[in-house]
N, C-alpha and C positions, 0 to 999 in steps of 0.2 A: 126651547131651552138651550137645544144645542146651539142656535145662531147666536144667543145672547152671551151663552158661556163663551164662544168663539170670540165675539167682540170683547168681553171681558179679557180674555186670555191675550187677545192683540194689544188691548190697551195697556195691559201691565207693562211690558216691556217698554213702551214709550214713556211710562212713568217714570221707572228705573233709570232709563239712559238720561233724562233729565235731571234725576238727582245725582247720578255719576257725574254729570256736567258740572254741576255746582260745587260738588266735592274737589273736582281737578281744578277748578278756578280757584277756590280756596287755598289749595296746597301750592299752586302755583304762585299765588301770592305771597304766601309764607316764605316760600323759597327764595322769592326775590328779596326778602328782607333778611332771612336768617343766613343763606350763604355768604355774602359780603362780611356780615359780623364774624362767622366762624372763620373766615378767611383773615381778617384782621386781628382776631385773637389766637391764632394756631401758633403754637410755640414754634421757634426755629429749630430746624434740625441740622446734623453736622453737615448735611450737604447744602444747606442754605447759607452756612458761614463760610467765608472766603477769606484765608490768611496768606498773603503773597509777600515773601521777603524780597525787596527791591533793591537793596545796595547793601554791602558789606565794606567797610572802610579799616585799614589796619596800619594807617600812616603812624600810629601811636603803639605799634604792637609790641608787647603782647596784649594792650589794650586794645579791644575790638567793639567797633561800634555797627550796629545792624540796624537798618530802616527797613520797617515793614509795614503794610497796609491790612487793616482788618474790617472787613464790610459784611453786611447783612444780605438777606437774600434779595432785596431790591438794589444792591449795588451801593447801599449808603455807608459812609464810614462809622464805626463804632468807636466812640472816643472816651469811654468810661472804664476802660481796661486799668487794671492795677497790677503791680508786679507780682501779688501772691497769687494771681491766676496765669501766670506765665512759667513754664518750664523750658530750661535750655539745656541742650547737650552738646557739647563739643567733641569732634572726633569720637564719640561714643562714651565720652566722661560727663555726668551731669555737673552742672555749674551751680555752686550752692548760693553764691552773691552775684547779684546783678543790680542795675539801676533802669528805671523805665520811666520815659515821659514822651509827652507830644512832641514832634520835631519843630513845629512852629515856635516852640519855647527857646530853641537854639538862637544864638546870635550871629550865627555865619549866614544865615539865608539860603536861598536855593538858586542854583544856576540851571536854567532850562533853555535848550535850544529848539524851536519849532521848524521842521522841515515840511516845507509846502510844496504839493505836485504842481507845476507850472507846464505840464504838458499840452498838446493841442486839445485832448480831451477835456481840459479845464476851462476852455474858452468860454466867456460869457458868465451866465449866472452861478455854473459851480465855484468859479474863482471869486465871484462876489461872496458868495455864501461863505467860503473859505476865509476870507479877509474878517468879515462880520464875526465868525466864530472866534478866529485867533486874538482880535481885538478884546472880545469878550474874557477870554482866557488870560490876556495879560493885564485887564482890569482887577482880576482877583489876586494878583502878585502881592506880596508882601513889601514892606519899604526896604528890606535888605535884599530881596530877590534880584536878579539879573536876568535878562532875557536876550535871544537873539534869534535872528532869520536866516534860514538856508532855504535855497529853492532848488528843485530838480526837474529839469524839462530835457531839452536837448543835451544840456550839460549840468553839472551842479555846482553850484557857486554860494559864497557867503554874502548876503546882501546886508546884513548888519550885525556886527559882532556883539559880544556880550555887553550889556549896558543896563544900568537902571533908568535911563532916560526913556519915559513912555513916550514922549513926542518922537523921537529918533525911530522908535520902533513902529509907530504908527506910519510915518513917512515912508519907512521902507516896504510896509505893507500896501501903500498907495501905488507905487511904482511896479507892482509885479505885473508881468504879461505872460500869457500863456501861448506855447507853440513847441512843436517838436515832439520826439520820443519822451520815453518815460525812462529816466536812469534812477532809478528808486534807490538800488543799492549803493551806488557812488554817492547819492544825496544823504542817504542815513550814514554811511562812513564819514563823510564829511562833517556832519553833525556832530557825532560822537567824538572826533579828534578835535573838534572846536571846544567842547564843552571839558574835554580832559585835559586842556591848557589851563584851565583855572587851578587855584590853590585847591589841593585837597578838601572835600566836603561835600554836601549834599548836592547832587546834580542829576539832570534827566534829559531825556530826547522825547519829543512828541512828534509824530509822523502823521500827516494828513494826506492821502492820496485816493484816487478812484480808479486805480488801474494797476496792473501787474508792471515788473521791470521788463523792458523790451531792448535797452540800449547800453546797460551798464558794462564798464569794464571789469568790475569786482563781482564776487559770487555772494551768495547769502553767507556761507559759511565764514567768508572775510568779514563780514559785518559783524556777526555773532563773536568771533574770536576777538575782535577789536573792542566790541563792548564789554566783554568778560574781562579782558586784558586790564580796562580801565574801570571796572566796576560802575558802569553806566547803565541803568535800567532804560531800555526803549518801549514806548507805549505809542500806539497807533489806532487812528480812527479811518475805518474804510467807508468811502461814501459810494453809495449806489451799489449795483450789482457788481461783485468784486470776487476775485479769486483770493480766499481768505486764507488758505494754508500757511504761504510763505509768511505771512504778517503774523500767523498765530504762532509758529514756531519761532520767530524772531523775538516776540514779547514774552512767549513762556521761558525761553532758555536765558534771557537776560533780567528777569525779574520785573517786566512791565505790565500792562494791562491793554487790552484790545476792546475796542468798541465799534460797533456798526452804526452807520447813519445812513438810511434807505432816502432820507428827505432832509431839507434844509433845517426843519424845526429839529429833528433828531441830532443833526451835527451840532447846533447850538448847545442842547442839552448834554450830549456827550463831551463836549469840550469843557463845559462848566464843571461836570461831573470829575473829570480828570483832574481839572484845576483844584477842585475841593479834596481830591484822595491825595495830591502831592502835599497840600498844606496840612492834612491830618494824618501824616505819617507819623509813626511811633519811632522812636529811637532806643535801643536796647543797649545797653554797655556791661561788658564783663572783661575779666582777665583770663586770657587763654592759658589752659594748663600745659600746653605742648604745641607743636607744629610739626605737620607732616607733608613732604613731598610727594606728589608735585601739588596736590589739592587737599584743602582741610574741608571739613564739612560742619555746618551748624544746622541743628534740628531745633524747630520751636512749636511749643503746643501751647494755645491758648483756650482756656475754658469760658463758656459763656452759657447762662440758662440751662445749666446742668450738661451741656454739649461741649465737644471739643474740637477744635480745628487744628491741623498739623501742616507745618511746610517745613522744608529742607533747602539749603543753597550750599553750592561748592564754591570755594574761593581760595585763592593763593596767598601764601602769608610768608613774610620772610623767617630767616632762621631765629630762634630763640636767642635773646641776649645772653651771653656766657656771663655767670658771675661767680667768685670765689671768694671764701672768708675763712677765717679761723676764729670762731666766736669765743674759743676759751683762752685767747690771746688778746686782752684788751690794750689798746693804745695807751703806751706811758708804762706798760708792765715792767717790773723789776724781775729778771730771770737769773737763775743760776743752777749749776750742776746738769743733769740731763733733762732735756725738755721735750716732750712728746708734742708733736703737731700733727693734727689730723684736720684737713680743709673740708668745708662743707661747700657742694656746688649747687648752684642754682638752676634750674632749667637744663640740667643734664644728669643722665645717671651715670654716665661713663664719659671720660676725656682720653685724649692720648697721652697726656703726660702732665704731672704737675711739678714745676721747678720751685725749689728753695734758694734765695740768694741772701747773702748779707752784705749790706753795703755794696750791691751790684756785684758782688763776687759769688760764684755758685757755691752753694752748700751740698747739694744733691738733688737727683730727679727720680720719681718714681712714676712707674707706668701702670701699676695695676691696683685696684680699688683695694682698701679703702685710702690708697696714697699717704698712708701715715709715714712720718719720718722723724728721727730721734736726732735732736741736735745737741751735741757735748759743748756747752757754753765754756767749759775749762780752757778749750783751745782758743777762746777768743778774748782780747784785751779788754779788761773792765771799761765800762763808760757808755755813752750815747751811741746806738746803732740803729739801723732801718733793716728790718726783715721784710722781705718780699717773697709773696706766695703768687706764683703764675701759673695758670692752668691753659693748655692748648688743646683745641679740638678742631682738626682741619686747619682752615687758614685763620680761625676765630682764636683770639688771644684774650684772657681776662686775668687782672692782677689785683692783688691788695697789698698796700704798703703799710707796716706797723711799726711805728717809733717805738723804741723800748731801751731799757737800760741792763747791761749785763754787770751783775755785781762781780766784785773780787773774790775769788775762791781762796779762803784761808787753810793753808796746810799748816798741822801743827805737829813738828817733829817729836819722834819718840825720845824720851829722856836717856842719856847715857851716863853711865858711872865715872866719875871724875875724882881726882884727889881733892880733899877738903882745902880751901884757902884761908888764912888767916892773917893779921897784921901782928907781928911780934917785935920787940925792939933788939937792935943789934948792939952787939957789946960794946959797951962805952957810950951809948946814946940813951936818951930819956925815953919816957913812956910816950906814945904816939901822940903827938900834938903837944909835948912838952918841951921848952928850950933846953938844949944840950949845953956842954961845956961851951962849944963855939956859939951858942946862942940861937940855934935854928931846931926847928922839928924835923925829923928825917925819918919818917915810918918807912918801913922796908917789908914787901910782900914776900911772904916765905910759904913753903909747903910744910904741913905737919902730918906725917904718915899717921895713918888710922890703923886700928887693930884690925888683923884678918881673921875672919871666922874660921872655926874649926871644920873641915871637909866631913860631909856626911853622906850618906846613900851610895847613888853611883860614883859620885866623884871620890869618895872614900875608897870605894873597890878600885877605881882607876889608879889611884894614889898607891894603894897597897899591891894590887897584882893587875896590871893593863891587860894582860894576854886573857885572862880568864873571863874580863867585863866584855872585850870584843868578842868572844866566843858566844856569851849569851845573847848580845845584841844580834848577830848573825842568825842565831836559832829563831829569835823572834821574829825576823825580817822573813824567814823561809815560811814559818806559820802563817804570818800575814798574807803572803804572796799565794800560797795554796788556797786559802779561805777565799781570796777575791777571785782566783780562776775558777772555783766552783760556782761561784755567784753568776760569773759570765756564761760559764757552759750552762746553768739551768735558764738563763734568760734567753740564750740562743735557741733552745729547743722547744722554746713555747711555740704553739701551732695555731692557738685560738687567733683569730684575726680581730682587729678592731671593729667594733659595729657600725654597719651600713657604710663599709669602705668604698664600696662602688654602688651604692642605691640600695635601698630596702626592696628589693622586687625579686631577690632569690639568692642561693648560696653560692659559692665559687663552683666553677665547673659546668654551669649552665650557660645556655647562650646569652650573650651580653654581658658575661660577669667575668671576672678573672680566674683562671685555673688552679687547682690546688696548688700547695706549696711545693716547689720543687728546687733543687739546687745546680747551677752549673759552673764550670770551672772556669776562673779568670786568669790573666796573667799573674805569674808568681806563685800559682797554686792555691791562691785563695778561692771562696766559694761566693757566689752571687745568689742571695736568695731570688726567687720569681713567686709571682701570685700575690701574696699579702706580705707587708714589711711591718716589723715591729720599729717604732721610735725608741732607739735604746740611748742615744745622746740628743742634746739640743744644741749643736754646732751649727751656726748659721751659714748660709750661702745667698749669694745675691744673684736674683733673677730679674733682669730687666730693671735694674734701679730697686727693687723691693727686697727686704730681708724675709727670707723665710727660715723658719726653725724646725725643719723637720728632716730627720735622718733617712726616712723612706723615701723622699724625693731625690736625698743624694744618692742613695743606693741605685734607684731606678735609673737615674742619669748615668751613673757609672756604669751599669750593666748595659744600657742602650748604647753608649758609645762604644762599648766592645763588640756587641753582636752587632748592630745597625740595623735600619730597616731593609726589607728586600726592594730590589730595585726595580721589581715589576709592579709595586704597589700603586695604585692610580685613584683618584676621586674625580669622578666626571661631573660637572656643573651642568645641569639644563634648567636654563632660565628662560622665563617669557621673553620673546623678541630678540634673542641673542643665538648665536649659534653654539651647539654643544662643544664643549671643551675639556679635555682629559688633563688632569695637573697631576705629575708625579709627587708621591708623598716622600717628604724627608724627616728629618729627626724632629723638627718642632716647626709648625706652621701656624698662621692666623687665617681664619676663614672670614670674610667680610665684604663690604661694599666698596672700601677704600683701597686704591691700588698702592702697593708698596713692594720692597724686596721680601720675597718669600711668601707674599700674600696669595691667597687662593681667592681669585676676585669673583663675586657673586653680583652680577649687575641687576640688582632686584630692589627698588626703591622700599620694600618691606623689610629688607635686610638691613642689619645696623652695621657700621662702619668696621667694628670689631665684633663680629657676631659669636664666633666660636674658636676653639684651638684644638688642633690635632697634633699630637705627641707620641713618639715611640717609646714605650714603656713595657718592660719584662716581655718583650718578643710580641707585643701587641700594639696597635694603634688605639689610642684612648682619646676619644671625643669629649671636649668639655664646652657646654655654653659658657659664654663670658657676661651673662645677665643682660641679654638682649630684650627689648620690648615684647619680641614674637618668639618665644622659646622654640627649639627645634623639636619636631614631632615626627615619630615613627608608626605606621600604620594608623595615623589619625590621633594618636595618644602623644602626651608629651614625653620625651626622651629622658630616662634616668640621666642624672648629672653626678659623677661623670659616666661613661659609657664605653665598653670594649666593643669596638667594631668587628662584625662578624661578615664573612665573604657574602657578597650580593646585597648588603644592607642599602635601603634607598630611605634616605633621611629627607624630611621636608623643611625647609627654610624659607619663610615668606611664601611666594608664590612658585619657587623654583624647587628643585629635586638634586640631591648629591647621592651619587651611587658610588660604593664602595668596591673596588676589585682589588684582591691582594695580589 
């Protein structure tokens, strides 16, 4: 029993092992069928989608054309993207309106230069494989596309310039010979320079090489700079064993793609894939809201199957075109009296000045927003005229000319009393129009005195007793002067400042705010108020061509002219990449990027041309932002506007720092 039991015991594992083997085989068969199906039906993830911005064209700026490719996990182009699945941000600002289409629908075609390695290592089969791959690439070109051949071996040279002649390109390929070192960077630079000579449009460079650079006079950075300067994407195919990093950096920074081809079959596949990507590019167009030196940035996000791919690209753009207009004054309008002119500026928040001219003769110049000007047409002869509104920003000028009609100003004189006139006959003559004895009518103009009314009231008092009348008038004038003096005294004693005179962040007397009201002597024994000022009158004074109606500013200017700023006051500018510079502070100065008389220059591209102003007011330096895109900050927070500078203040403008030292 024990032996049989042992045999049964030994036999059971053998039976179980056979069963397990059958199950393992079945599972393996299922996996062979299921896994490929799972892989083909697996939804694409964000990592599988690849969005590459290839090129940005700004030849019609502010219209921008962005060319990009969008591929799936297999590297195949996705061609069913609609614009409602695309989001665009330009310099941080969302773009609400854009157009999107496949680039092959454009009529300009593609200009592409193929740069082929003809160094000694490419002799024989590698060069034959490269010829075949390039021919296949050129066969996929469209009817409007143009191609060129550049080689780089011991030297770099243009074998065939850009042409649509397929036979000429094929003959150029037949004549290639391999020898010498590898001037890779010189060859790519030559290819980029060649394609950049073409009229602006879609262009690309494709590089085919089996080795790294060994003999170029140029560096990789020179090639990248040239490609970015001309907005030319550079793609590359690396043959065999290759040091891939230089080509990866070249393609990544210029908007191209990189492929590896360890065999001749893979080389043909890669060139065909690259040709397909160039033909299946998208072109996205939009209007740029602004431009920022030295580089702008566009960010694109494309959604696909619930996933999203993103890409960004930096590019240079010209200045925004400056435009000025007066929409409230249409051409041909008829004007009279006082005409208020206020321009509308396109693509600029501030300008250096707005000039107003009538028939090319200056009317006035305004240098501060909103650049409003009042034109008194009574000083202009009636008739046809041309009004010119001209805006200046640096070396850029924009103007609008408006033909108009100035109407005649009618002045109605006040009526004056005069003796009444009538026609009466002279003695011995007939009635007017009746023949006299002499046989003629002789009407004569005579004056008929009218009755004088009896004097009443003050007139009668003057007639009766003039001394008593004058005494009453004098007493009345004294009473009126006393009442007026009381009103003026009451107004001068008011101490409550206007609300938010220096910002809503604290009462006077605290750091960064004006001190309490106090008075100081001025020449002639008058008193100059300090701290806060009350606008008592509305007399105007001109400041840089603009008219200000603020007695407070007039009083401040008068007081500042008497006391004057301290000679030791300094504003130290610390700008990135520039030496530190201490600027002495005077009565009134502009802070900005533009150089000029009295300007405190901050060499920072993030600082506006006229960024802020510092003026000496009421014994303090007051700092005012002039509406820059990047407001001044203090300890990481936006500075109140205006702000009274405190000793040791460190203000942040762009990437620079301003340090105030009294």
